C-alpha positions, 0 to 999 in steps of 0.5 A: 500530546502523545495520545492526541497525536496517535488519534490525529496522525492518520487522518491528518497525514491522509487528508492533509497530504492528498488535500494539499496535493489536490489544492496545489494542482487544481487551484494553484495550477501546480504542475503534477511534475512537482508531486514527487517532491511532495512525496519526499516530504510525506516520507520525511513526515512518516519517518519523523512520526515513527520516531516520535510515536513508534508502534514497535521501537525495533521496527525503526532499526534496519533489519538488513533491509534498508538498501533494498527498500530504498531501491524498491522505492526508487524503481517503483516510483520511477515506474509510476512516473514513467507510466503517466507518460503513456496515458495520452498514448493509450487515450489516442489509441482507444476509439471510444469517446471519453466517459470520464466526468471531466466537468466535475471538480478535480477533488471529486474526480480524484475521489471517484478514481480512488474508489474505483482503482481501490476495487481493482487493486484489492481484487488483484491483491486478493487473487495474488494470495490464491494464485501460486504464480502471482504469489511468487511475485507478491511474496517479495512484499511479504518477505519484509521483516518489519513494518514501517512506512517506507516499505509500503513502497517495497514491491516486485516491479512486475507485481506493482504493474499488475496491481496498477493495471488492475486499478487504473487501466479501466479508468484510462479507457474511460478517459481518466485525465492526466492530472487525476492520474498523477494525483491518484498515483500520489494518493496511492503512495501516501496510503502505502506509507500510512498503511505500513506505518510504524506509528502507534496510531489509534483510529477507532471507528475509522477502521470501518472505512479506512485500511490503515496500519492497525488493520493492515499489520495483520495482513503481514502475519507469518502464520500461513493462511492466517494472514489472508485478511485485510487485502484492501488498499484504501477502504476496509469495507471491501474486506467486509464484502469479501469476508476477509476483514480481521481486527484484534485491538488487544494483540500487538505484533512484534518481529516474531509475527511478521514475514513469510512463515515457511521462508525465513531465509527469503533474500534481503538483497534487492537483485536477489529479491527480483530474481527469487520469483523465477527460481525453484521455490520450496518451504525451508521451515515449517509454518509457525503455529498461529498464536491463540490470540489470533485464532478467533477472528474478530470482524472489524 
């Protein structure tokens, strides 16, 4: 049963939840206002699966980060919900006729929105590792001492807005409908839960398409530039195009591999994390040496 769950978990979680949300909104005329409730269900499923089939058992234990992760999730998801309210306003201010294919089925519109938004988010994410200013904001996310689904929602709100703007603003200017925008926000949250999941999932050849946890965990390694890999949110082929794809099936990450190598003292409290990007920052430790097993890159 456990081997089967490890194979089926990622596709069932991704397609099951996003498909259910699309079906409820499209065919059952459910208001998108109910999607946050469905997201709570997704968080519960993620939490349960991490207990049944953990990748690292220690990552199921709080590392003085439980309250800050909860506050990040509440604030950031509230911002996502609030941002949906400005879509009609932006559409009204934009004089160009809408170019979005509103005549397509809702599921196909969502697929297009995910693909297009993923490119913008991925490029902003890639840039955040190359710009010292953007890195200050993005470092909050990389300061996590473990990887589990819920801290996929743990980001500095300013950086989240930058990523969301890069991914969604062009679509809004094309006339993205509110329903599709709400489903897109839900899909992003589901993907973040899955991408940072502590479930010992086996995704096999699906790694060539989807940027799920087995790939994204290597993005959080603490060995300096060695972690500048696997930037994509949804689709791993963007990293192949960027030349940043990385995968080692035989390397199992632990607590010692995760975090910011030269900032082991990065604040854990929520308010301190919000303020840290605006303080004078300096390395407090030498960057740890990259383990030999991670020095040779195996392209995914």
